[in-house]
C-alpha positions, 0 to 999 in steps of 0.5 A: 519586407521581412528580415528574412528577405533574401535582400537582407544584408545578413542573408546576402552575407551568408549567401556570399560566403556559401557561394565562396565556399562553392567557388574554392571547391570548384577551384581545388578540383580545377587547378590540378588540371589547369597546372597539368595543361599549362605544363603540356603547353609549355613542353609543346611550345619548347619542342615547337621552338627547336623545330621552328629554329631547325626549319628556318635554318634550312630555309635560310641555308637553301635560300628559300626566300630567294627561290620564292622571289625568283619563282614570283618574278617568273610567274608575273613575267609569264602572266601566270601561265607557268605551264606544267612541270617538266 
C-alpha cells in the first residue's frame, strides 16, 4: 500500500478539510434562506395564534360545544335518521 492511498492519514485529513470547506460554502448560501423561512414561519404562527383566539372565543360565546353535544344526543336518539333540514 503506497503513501498516496486515499486511506493514508494525510490524504484523509486533506479530504476532511476539503469537505469542510465545501460544507461551509453550502451553509453560507443556505443560511439566509433558512433564516427567511424561519422569519416567515414565525410571522405566520403569530397571525394564526390571533385567529385561533378569535374563533375559539366565538365558539365559546355561542356555545358551539353545547350545540354539538345536543345534536349528537338527538342523532343517537333518532338512530341517525335526522331527516332533511327544514
